[in-house]
N, C-alpha and C positions, 0 to 999 in steps of 0.2 A: 443633342439637346434633351434634357428631361423636363417635361411639363406635368405638374400635378393639376387634375381638375376634380372639383366636387363630383362624387359619384351620382348626385342628382341632377346634374346640368345635362338636359337632353341634347344628344348630337355632339356633345363635348369631345368624346373619344374619337367619333368619326371625323371630326373637323380638325382637331389639333394633331391628329395622327400624320396629316399632311405636312406638319412643320417639325416633327421630332418624335421621341418616344413618350408616350402618354401613360400615366399611372392614375387611375380613379381611385379616389380616397374619400373616407366620411368627412363631412363638413364640420361637425361637432363631436370630438375635437379633431383637428387635423394631427395626424401622427408625426411626432417630431422627428423620428428617424428618417421618414420619407423626405424631410426638407433638408437633409444633410447634403444632398447632392443635385437638389433641384434648381433649374434655371428660371422657371416661372410658375406661378401659382394661379389658379382660377377658382374663384370662391362665390358663394351666395352670402345673404344677409346673416346666416347662422354663425359664420366664422368671423371671430375679432381678430383683425389683422393690425398688429401694432409691434412696438419693439420686443415685448416678451415672446411673441410668437417667431419673429425673424431675426432676433440678434444673433450674430455669427454665422448665419446661414448665407448660401451663395445666391439666393434669389435675386434676380434682376428686374423681374416684373410681375406686378399683381393686376389682376382682372377681376372685377366683380361683376357678375351677370345680373345686376340689379340697378335700378334707377337711385334709390337711396345709397348714401355712403357713410352714414354715421357709424358703421361697424369697422370702418377703416380709418386709420390714423395717417391720412394723406400727408400732413405735415411732416411727420417722421419720415415717411418713406421718401420725401423730396430731400430732406437732409443726408439721406443714404445714397441718393442718386438711383433709386429704384423707380422704374417707370410704373405708371398707374392709368388704369382706364375703367370707367364704369359703363353703364348702359342706360343712359337717360332716356325715359320714355318707353322702354322696352315693354313694360307691362301696364301702361297707362290705360290702354283700351280695355284690357281685361278688369281693371278697378273700376272703371266707369260702368261696365256691364254687371259687375257684382252690386254696385250701388243701385242701379236700375231695377235689377231682379229683386233686390230687398225692398226697394219702396213700392214696387207694383204688388208685391205679396203683401206688404202692411196695408196698402191701400184696399186691396181685396178683402182681407181680414177685418179691417175696421171699418169698411164701408164708406170710404172717401174717393174722390176723384183727384187724380196728382195734379190735372190741369187746374184745379182750384187751389193749389197751395203755392206757397212762396218758398224758394229753396236758397239758403244761405250757403254759399261755397267759400270755405276758409282755405286759402292756399290755392292760386290760380296758375299753376305751373303746367307741366304736361298732363297731369290727371285733370286738375280743376278745369283747365280751359276746354278740354274735350267734353268733360261733363257739362259745362255750361252750353256748348254748342248743341249737344244732343237734347238737352232740356229745352233750349230755345226753339228747337225743330218742332217740338210738341206744343208749343205756345205756353210753356211755363215760365213764370216770372221767376227771375234768379236775382240775387243780391251777391255782389263778389266783395271778399276781404282779403288784401294782400298787401300790408303795409310796405314791404321792399319795393314792389312794383309802383305802389302810389307815390312813394318818395322818389322813384327815378322818373316819376311823370309820364309812366307808360299811358297809351290810349285806353280809354274806358273809365267807367265810374267805379270808385272803390269805396266800400262802406268801413268806418271804424267798427271793430268788432262789438263794442257795446251797443251800437245803434242797430247793427245787424242782428244781434241776440234778441232785441225787443220786438223786430219786425218779422223775421223770419219764422215760417211753421217748421222747417227742416233745417238742421245744421248738419252739414257734411264736411270733414276735415282731410284735407290733402296737403298738408305742410310738411317739410323736413322736420327733423328733430334737431333744435338748436338749443343746448344746455344754457347758454348765457348770451350776453350782447344785446343789441337794441332791438333785434328781431328774435329773442328767445321764445321757444315754443314749448319747453318743458313744462307740463302742468298748465298749458294754456286754457285747458277746461279744469277749473279748480272749484273750490266749494262756493267761492263768491259768484262766479259766472252761473254756476247750477243754481244758485238761490236767485239770481236775477231772471232766470228763463221763466217766461210764462208757463201756465199749464198746457198740456196737450201738445208738447212738443216732440219732435223726433230728432235724435242725435245719433250720427254715424261716425265712427271712427275707422278708417281703413288706410292710415299712414303709418304711424308709430305708436305703440302703445303708451309711452310715456306722455304724449302730448295731452292725455287725459288723465287726471289724478283718479285712479280707480277707486280708491278707498272713499273719495269724496263722491264719485258717482254711485257706488253702492249705498251710501247715506242716503243719496238723492232718491234713488229708486225705491228705498224702503220708507220714504216719506209720504206724506198725504198728497202731494201734488203729482198728477199724472204726467209721467215721462217714459218714452219709448226709446230703447237703445239699441243699436246694432253694432257689435264689436267684431272686427276681423284680427285686430291687434290688442295686446294686453301687457299689464305692468304687474309682474314681471313675466317674461316667456322663458321657458315653457311651463312654468309653474303658476299658472293663471289662479285667481280666486274662484273657487268653485261657487261661493256664495253669490258672486257677481254673475258668473255664468247662469246661475238659476233665475236671475232677474232679468237678463237681457231678452229681447225678442227674438234676435238672431245673434248666434255666436259662432264663430269660425275659427279656425287654426292658422291664422295668418296666411291665407291662401287667396285673397281677393285678386291677386295678379298672377294666378297660377294657370293662365291659359296655356295650351300648347303652343299657341302662336307667340305669346308673351315670352315663355321661356325660350323658344327658339330665337326670338330676336335678341334675348340677352346674350346667349351664347354666340350668335353670329357677330353682334357688335364688338364683343371683347376679343373673339377671334380675328375679325378684320383690324382691330386696333393693335393687337400683338403682331400680326403678320406685318404690318407698317412699320412696328418698333424694330422688328429685326430685319428689316429691308427686304421682305419678300410679300409684298402686298397682294392680297387676294380679297375677292368679294364673294358673297353668297346669297343666292335669292332663297326666300322662305319656301317658295313652290316646289324647290328641288328637294326639300326635306320632308315637307309635311305629308301625312297620309290623307286619303280621300276621308271626307267626314262621314259619320253615321247616318245623318239626315242631310242629303245633297240638295234636295229641291221640294218645294211645297207651293200650292195655289192659294192665293188669298183673294176673296171676292168682296167687292163693295168697299165702302169707307173704312178708315182704320179707327177702331176704338181702343181704349185701354185693355178692354177684355180680350180683344184679338191680338194685341201687341204682347199681352202676358203669355198668351198661348204659343206665339211665335218664339218669344224668348225661351221658353221652357222647352221647346224642342231642342234648343242648344244648351241652355243651362238653367237649372233652378237651384238656387243658392240653399234651399232646405236640404239638399242632398249633402251639404257639408256641415250643416248645423247638427243634424242627428247624429252622426259619428263622433263629433267632439263631446256631445253630452253623454255619450255611452261610455266613452274612456276617460274623460278628464279626471285628473287626480292619480291616475295610474302611471308610474314611472316609465318615461320613455315614449308614451303614447302619443304625445302631442307631436313629437318630432317624427313618429311613424306615420301620422296621418298626411304630413307633408312629403315624406319620403316616398310613399306608396300612393301618392294621390292619383285619382282615377282621371283619365285622360278628358280634358274639357276644352272645347272649341270657342272661337269668337263668332260674333254674329255674322260676320263677313263670309264665314263658311257655308252659310245657308242661302241658296238662290230662292227668291220669293217671285212668284209670277203673279202679277196683278192685273185686274181689268180696270182699275182706276188710276188715272195719271197722277193725281194729288197723293194718293197713298203710295205709289211706287216712288215718287220724289221724297216723301217724308221718311220712307223706310231707308232710302239711299243715304239721306242725311243722318239717320240713327245708325248706319254701319252696315246694314244689310246689303247683300247683293241682290238687289231688286231690279225687276224690268217688266215693261207692259207685254201682255200676251193675251 
């Protein structure tokens, strides 16, 4: 059995070699000749999986080590009898921690307390729900917008987008990309929404670039009304607007979900799904794959302030380390993808053990995802 894996999927060669012969290939583009005798293909979001890629090929299974699936024509796969699995939630924690790092850096830069702001979360799935839980752990007011969940009658209070826009100080988007239909999200943030935003708002997009009309956002950022933007995703990628990058407070190369843990979860989820598909079910624990973190333990004394939290977070991940490289190389052919391909190892907050002398601090940090304990 021949299994093609994206060369940038960590642990893919190690795991899939248990099931067959593995060939690691570039994800953009996938070499056509490699598909001629492939039984399975494991990809990331950079690979468009559709009829034009696979017509006439013997591939019987597609796995994407990503939560989003808009790069895969799963309807066509179903008509061809090709198995398919994604990795929902694999990078949700990493995206949440990206958003937190960005917000606390902006709070420090602009002199405000995050606890005094209202955060509007648009899209309350794997990422949005986790972000909401962590914000609530800090006592931060949140407003939730998720029309599909509201229409299903899911528990919780869901705000219409137009009301949330008027009320929230911070808007952070975590929706799938739906081009049409009752829950279309393509250009959900358009010129009209941006015109209705009050001044001094923060807008974060860490889901899909096309959810925000990038041309309209650039016009808004060039206008007289103060608006702060954080973008991890762009329209289009990899050829983002240099003018827009120059205007955003934080800009990164679609790496919000790129923690080592998140990548490993994506790989292991599709590995387990494929092993089940071929009748050789296997399970993998992350602990058996991940290396020891650079910072394993730290001591924290007293109550938790936002300044202390920011210092803890930066022991693990500072989003500015990803903003600077993009600004240096943006516009140069191939450099956007290189930033993703050769991404510096990044861990999640759970990799850091925090020894606290305050019970309330230890409990809050645990809710935020740290490995905290009294000591």
